[in-house]
C-alpha positions in Angstrom: -7.4 6.9 21.2 -4.0 8.2 21.3 -0.8 5.8 21.6 2.4 6.8 22.6 5.6 5.1 20.9 9.2 5.5 21.2 12.1 4.4 19.8 15.7 4.5 20.1 17.5 5.6 16.3 20.6 3.6 15.0 23.3 6.7 15.7 21.3 6.7 19.6 18.9 9.3 19.6 15.9 9.0 21.0 12.6 9.6 19.4 8.9 9.8 20.2 5.4 10.1 18.8 1.7 10.0 19.5 -0.6 8.3 16.5 -4.0 8.2 16.7 -6.5 5.1 16.5 -10.1 5.2 15.7 -12.7 2.9 15.6 -16.3 2.8 14.5 -18.3 4.3 16.4 -20.5 1.2 18.5 -24.7 1.1 19.6 -25.1 0.7 23.0 -28.1 -0.2 25.2 -29.3 -1.5 28.6 -30.7 -4.6 27.0 -27.6 -6.1 25.3 -24.0 -6.5 27.3 -21.1 -4.1 25.8 -18.9 -6.2 23.1 -15.4 -4.5 23.5 -13.6 -7.3 21.5 -13.9 -6.4 18.3 -13.1 -3.0 19.3 -10.0 -3.7 21.2 -8.8 -6.2 18.1 -9.4 -3.7 15.8 -7.6 -1.3 17.8 -4.5 -3.7 18.9 -4.3 -4.7 14.9 -4.0 -0.6 13.9 -1.1 -0.5 16.4 0.8 -3.7 15.4 0.7 -2.5 11.8 2.4 0.6 12.7 5.2 -0.9 14.8 5.6 -3.2 11.7 5.9 -0.6 9.1 9.3 -0.7 9.7 9.6 2.2 12.4 10.8 0.0 15.2 8.5 2.4 17.8 7.4 0.3 21.2 4.3 1.0 22.5 5.0 3.2 26.1 1.4 4.1 26.8 -2.2 4.6 25.8 -4.2 7.7 26.6 -7.6 9.4 25.2 
């Protein structure tokens, strides 16, 4: 998954960056329901970690 971030620097310049986040593959079958909770949680944690690193970036959108 790719995430686009933006921010305004202290000197007023607008910046954008794109970051890529990955999770481990999961085996899917017709028998078991798909559980996306863990995958979504891991991705959101990665995004928050990126933002909390002092970057001050704001999530703009998510794309593949």
